[in-house]
SEFI-200816 format. One record per residue (C-alpha): residue number from 1; x negated, z, y. Coordinates in nm, 2 decimals, always signed. Layout:
N
(NUM; (X; Z; Y)),
...
END
This chain:
113
(1; (+3.21; +16.65; -1.39)),
(2; (+3.01; +16.34; -1.34)),
(3; (+2.82; +16.22; -1.01)),
(4; (+2.70; +15.91; -0.85)),
(5; (+2.57; +15.84; -0.53)),
(6; (+2.68; +16.18; -0.43)),
(7; (+3.04; +16.11; -0.52)),
(8; (+3.20; +16.35; -0.81)),
(9; (+3.44; +16.22; -1.07)),
(10; (+3.64; +16.43; -1.30)),
(11; (+3.76; +16.30; -1.62)),
(12; (+3.97; +16.37; -1.93)),
(13; (+4.04; +16.24; -2.27)),
(14; (+4.37; +16.04; -2.32)),
(15; (+4.45; +16.03; -2.69)),
(16; (+4.73; +15.80; -2.65)),
(17; (+4.48; +15.52; -2.53)),
(18; (+4.17; +15.67; -2.70)),
(19; (+3.98; +15.68; -2.40)),
(20; (+3.87; +15.88; -2.12)),
(21; (+4.04; +15.84; -1.76)),
(22; (+3.89; +15.98; -1.46)),
(23; (+3.88; +15.96; -1.08)),
(24; (+3.66; +16.05; -0.79)),
(25; (+3.79; +16.36; -0.63)),
(26; (+3.61; +16.39; -0.28)),
(27; (+3.76; +16.10; -0.11)),
(28; (+4.09; +16.02; +0.07)),
(29; (+4.08; +15.68; -0.11)),
(30; (+4.18; +15.67; -0.48)),
(31; (+3.90; +15.54; -0.72)),
(32; (+3.97; +15.52; -1.09)),
(33; (+3.75; +15.45; -1.38)),
(34; (+3.77; +15.48; -1.75)),
(35; (+3.58; +15.42; -2.07)),
(36; (+3.60; +15.45; -2.47)),
(37; (+3.27; +15.66; -2.45)),
(38; (+3.09; +15.87; -2.20)),
(39; (+2.84; +15.59; -2.14)),
(40; (+3.14; +15.35; -2.09)),
(41; (+3.28; +15.61; -1.86)),
(42; (+2.97; +15.67; -1.64)),
(43; (+2.93; +15.28; -1.61)),
(44; (+3.29; +15.23; -1.49)),
(45; (+3.25; +15.49; -1.24)),
(46; (+2.92; +15.34; -1.11)),
(47; (+3.09; +15.00; -1.09)),
(48; (+3.41; +15.16; -0.92)),
(49; (+3.20; +15.34; -0.66)),
(50; (+2.97; +15.04; -0.59)),
(51; (+3.28; +14.82; -0.55)),
(52; (+3.43; +15.10; -0.30)),
(53; (+3.10; +15.09; -0.09)),
(54; (+3.11; +14.70; -0.12)),
(55; (+3.44; +14.67; +0.02)),
(56; (+3.36; +14.90; +0.29)),
(57; (+3.09; +14.71; +0.40)),
(58; (+3.27; +14.38; +0.38)),
(59; (+3.53; +14.53; +0.62)),
(60; (+3.30; +14.69; +0.85)),
(61; (+3.44; +15.03; +0.77)),
(62; (+3.24; +15.36; +0.72)),
(63; (+3.30; +15.49; +0.36)),
(64; (+3.43; +15.83; +0.31)),
(65; (+3.14; +16.06; +0.23)),
(66; (+3.18; +16.33; -0.01)),
(67; (+3.22; +16.69; +0.15)),
(68; (+3.11; +16.73; +0.50)),
(69; (+3.00; +17.07; +0.45)),
(70; (+3.28; +17.21; +0.70)),
(71; (+3.55; +17.43; +0.53)),
(72; (+3.83; +17.55; +0.74)),
(73; (+4.03; +17.81; +0.58)),
(74; (+4.33; +18.03; +0.69)),
(75; (+4.32; +18.41; +0.61)),
(76; (+4.57; +18.69; +0.66)),
(77; (+4.47; +18.89; +0.94)),
(78; (+4.38; +19.20; +0.76)),
(79; (+4.16; +19.01; +0.52)),
(80; (+3.98; +18.84; +0.83)),
(81; (+3.94; +19.16; +0.99)),
(82; (+3.78; +19.31; +0.64)),
(83; (+3.55; +19.01; +0.61)),
(84; (+3.43; +19.06; +0.98)),
(85; (+3.35; +19.41; +0.93)),
(86; (+3.17; +19.37; +0.59)),
(87; (+2.97; +19.07; +0.76)),
(88; (+2.86; +19.29; +1.06)),
(89; (+2.78; +19.59; +0.82)),
(90; (+2.54; +19.35; +0.62)),
(91; (+2.38; +19.23; +0.92)),
(92; (+2.52; +18.87; +0.87)),
(93; (+2.72; +18.63; +1.06)),
(94; (+3.08; +18.58; +0.90)),
(95; (+2.97; +18.22; +0.81)),
(96; (+2.67; +18.35; +0.63)),
(97; (+2.87; +18.63; +0.46)),
(98; (+3.12; +18.38; +0.32)),
(99; (+2.90; +18.14; +0.21)),
(100; (+2.71; +18.40; +0.00)),
(101; (+3.02; +18.53; -0.14)),
(102; (+3.14; +18.19; -0.22)),
(103; (+2.82; +18.13; -0.39)),
(104; (+2.83; +18.45; -0.60)),
(105; (+3.18; +18.34; -0.70)),
(106; (+3.08; +17.99; -0.83)),
(107; (+2.75; +18.15; -0.99)),
(108; (+2.51; +17.95; -0.78)),
(109; (+2.16; +18.08; -0.78)),
(110; (+2.10; +18.21; -0.41)),
(111; (+1.72; +18.12; -0.43)),
(112; (+1.77; +17.77; -0.51)),
(113; (+2.06; +17.69; -0.26)),
END
């Protein structure tokens, strides 16, 4: 993944065209970029994001912002009950408990978050 101005882009190598192709993952709008090297790929993403922001400004629209920090998830009732009990037993809110569990799952160092 590469990032620019808080926007994350994923990419892959396409052997048929001998180039990297990618897209910004955290927007409703679709932003694509490509390049024959990592340097070109990053430059293309930079141009694409800057163009997106300029178009939004010209139209008087607010650009989508990457991830708001809100995450709604549906759980089976039994799992919801077990999470609530585990959170209460640890002295944390369910929100705090879930954040800690997700950080552990993605391998984030809790001291730097």
